[in-house]
N, C-alpha and C positions, 0 to 999 in steps of 0.2 A: 676368562672374561674379565676385562678391566673393570674396576670399581670407579664410578663417577665421583663419589664423595667419601674419601677414605675415613674421615673423622666421624661421619655419620655411621659408617660400617662399624667402626670401633665401638661407638656408643650402643649400637644395635646388638652387637656380640656380647657385651657386658650385660645389657638388659635381659637378653635371652637366657644367659648363664644364670642370672639372679632368679629368674622364673622358675628354673628347674633345679635350684639349689646346688649348682656345681661349685666346687671349691676353687677352681681357676678357670681361666679362659685364655686362648692364644689368639693374637691378632698380628697381621703383618706389620713389620717394623717401619718406622719413619721417625724422624727427629721430632716432628710436631706431636705424634702419638706418645712418644717417649716423654715428652714435656707434660702433656696432659695427664699420663700416668703418674708422673712425679708430683704433680699438684693433688691428684687423688690420694697419693700416699702421705703427703704433708698435711692434708686436711683430715685424714683418718678414715676415708672411704674405703681403702683397700689395705691389706696387710703388707703387701709388697709386690714387686714385679722384677723380672729378670729378663735379659736379652739373650735369646738362643740363636747362635750361628752355626747350624749343623750342616755343613757341606752343601747347603742349597744356596742358590743365588740370593734368595730373599730371606733375611733374618726375621725372627718372630719375637714378639713380646709376650711372655707368659704373665698374666695378671692374676694375683692371688686375692680373692674376694674376702672381705671382713664380715663375719656374722656375729650377731649378738644373740646368745643363746643357741638354739638349734636351727631355727629357720628364718630368723629376722636379720635381714641383710643391713648393713650400714648405709647402703644406697637405697633410698626409697624411690627415687626417680631421676631420670636423665632426660634432658630436652635440648635438641640441637636448635640453635637460633639462626646463625648466619649459614646460608646454604650457597652452593655455587650459582644458582639462578637468582638469588637475591641476598646480596651481602649487606650485613647490618653493622654499622659503625656507631660508636658512642663517644662522646666527649667526657671529660673528667666528671662533670656535674651530672651527667645522664646515666652513669653506670647503675643499673638496676640491682636491687637486693632481693633475690628470690625468697619467698616464705618469710618475709619480714626480717631478713638477716640470718635466718637459720640455714638457708642454702648457700651455695658458693657459685659465683659467676667466674667463668674462665674467659679471659681475653687474650687475643694476640696483639701485642703492642710493638712499638719500635725497639723496645728493650727486651723482647722475648715474650714467651707465654707465661701469664701470671694470673693471679686471682684478682677479682674486681676490688677487693679491699686494698691489696698492695698497689694496684694501679692508681687508686684514688689517693693513696698516701704520697705516691710519686708525682702526682699531678698530671697523669697522661691517660689518654683514651686509646681506643683501638677497635679491632674487630671482635664483636661478641660471638664467641664460638659456641658455648653451651652453658646450661644451668645443671647443677647437681644438688640434690637435697636428700 
């Protein structure tokens, strides 16, 4: 069965894996999801990720979650903002800062997928994909 919103599916898989304390989670591969996983890695929310292409037509991304201590995950929450039914776009001055700057905003811009901080520095806006804190 095809997925209507692949980014939301990825965030839900990560959220579910955190709730049951899995050390990793596998999601179907796409360039957008790989870019989001790279942002999570750069911001310290995950330990790493790798792309698996095992004889199947669809590659997978294995995301290794980062835990502080035994059960406290680095990701406290994920929220999908822009959805297929209602796209949300922001200008440079409108980029939100979730949790007073403690969270990360992920944007899809004309220069690729990047954090809200980086987009603000470069002076560009884009589609507001998700918040992570």
